[in-house]
C-alpha positions as CSV (number, residue, x, y, z in Angstrom):
1,M,15.8,-13.9,-7.1
2,G,17.0,-10.3,-6.2
3,F,18.0,-9.0,-2.8
4,L,14.4,-7.3,-2.4
5,A,12.6,-10.3,-3.4
6,K,14.5,-12.3,-0.7
7,I,13.5,-9.7,2.0
8,Y,9.9,-9.6,0.8
9,D,9.5,-13.4,0.8
10,A,11.2,-13.6,4.2
11,I,8.8,-11.0,5.6
12,I,5.8,-13.1,4.2
13,K,7.2,-16.3,5.4
14,F,7.6,-14.9,9.1
15,L,4.2,-13.8,9.1
16,V,2.7,-17.0,7.6
17,D,4.8,-19.2,10.1
18,R,3.1,-17.2,13.0
19,G,-0.5,-18.0,11.6
20,F,-1.1,-14.8,9.7
21,D,-3.1,-15.6,6.5
22,V,-1.6,-12.9,4.2
23,H,-3.5,-13.6,1.3
24,A,-6.9,-13.6,3.2
25,Y,-6.3,-10.2,4.3
26,S,-4.5,-8.9,1.2
27,N,-7.3,-6.2,0.4
28,S,-7.5,-5.0,4.1
29,L,-3.4,-4.7,4.1
30,H,-3.5,-2.6,0.9
31,L,-6.2,-0.3,2.1
32,F,-4.9,0.1,5.6
33,G,-1.2,0.4,4.4
34,S,-2.1,3.0,1.9
35,F,-4.3,4.9,4.5
36,M,-1.4,4.8,7.1
37,L,1.3,6.0,4.6
38,I,-0.9,9.1,3.8
39,I,-1.1,9.9,7.5
40,V,2.6,9.2,8.1
41,L,3.7,11.5,5.1
42,T,1.3,14.1,5.9
43,V,2.2,14.5,9.5
44,S,5.8,14.5,8.4
45,G,5.2,17.7,6.4
46,V,4.4,16.5,3.1
47,G,1.4,17.9,1.4
48,V,-1.6,15.7,1.3
49,W,-1.9,15.5,-2.5
50,L,1.8,14.8,-2.9
51,S,1.6,12.2,-0.2
52,A,-1.3,10.6,-2.6
53,G,0.7,10.6,-5.5
54,I,3.6,9.1,-3.6
55,V,1.5,6.5,-2.1
56,L,-0.2,5.6,-5.5
57,I,3.3,5.3,-7.1
58,L,4.6,2.9,-4.3
59,G,1.4,0.9,-4.8
60,I,2.0,0.6,-8.4
61,L,5.6,-0.2,-8.0
62,K,4.9,-2.9,-5.5
63,E,2.5,-4.6,-7.9
64,L,5.2,-4.3,-10.8
65,F,7.7,-5.8,-8.4
66,D,5.3,-8.9,-7.9
67,W,4.7,-9.3,-11.6
68,L,8.4,-8.6,-12.8
69,V,10.5,-9.8,-10.0
70,R,8.4,-12.4,-8.2
71,G,6.6,-13.7,-11.1
72,K,3.2,-13.1,-9.6
73,V,0.1,-11.6,-11.1
74,F,-0.2,-7.6,-11.4
75,S,-3.2,-7.3,-9.3
76,W,-5.8,-4.6,-10.2
77,T,-7.8,-5.4,-7.3
78,D,-4.7,-4.5,-5.0
79,I,-4.4,-1.2,-6.8
80,L,-8.2,-0.4,-6.2
81,F,-7.8,-0.9,-2.5
82,D,-4.7,1.2,-2.5
83,I,-6.8,4.0,-4.1
84,I,-9.6,3.4,-1.6
85,G,-7.0,3.8,1.3
86,I,-5.5,6.7,-0.4
87,G,-8.9,8.5,-0.7
88,I,-9.8,7.8,3.0
89,G,-6.4,9.0,4.1
90,V,-6.9,12.4,2.0
91,V,-10.2,12.9,3.5
92,F,-9.0,12.1,6.9
93,C,-6.0,14.5,6.5
94,G,-8.2,17.4,5.2
95,G,-7.4,17.3,1.6
96,I,-11.1,17.4,0.7
97,R,-13.3,19.8,2.5
98,L,-16.7,17.9,3.1
99,V,-18.3,20.6,5.0
100,K,-18.1,24.3,4.0
């Protein structure tokens, strides 16, 4: 197991040991994490659409990491919740004009 996989597993173990059911909240974590990353990147000066692309790529890389390194299933559901979080973040940061 690689270095990154060990760090990832240690974080999950830390959360589980403290009573946080990571798997029960997986969808919420993907949505909220993507939403927050859009906000952080946009506030840092990155354009909202570039932020959306970066966060989507990070979500896909995370799923590839789970599949190829950790031996878990590539979750299209996690990607869907990443996309929903990205969409909410883009609207929140003004990337889509809802009112003219």
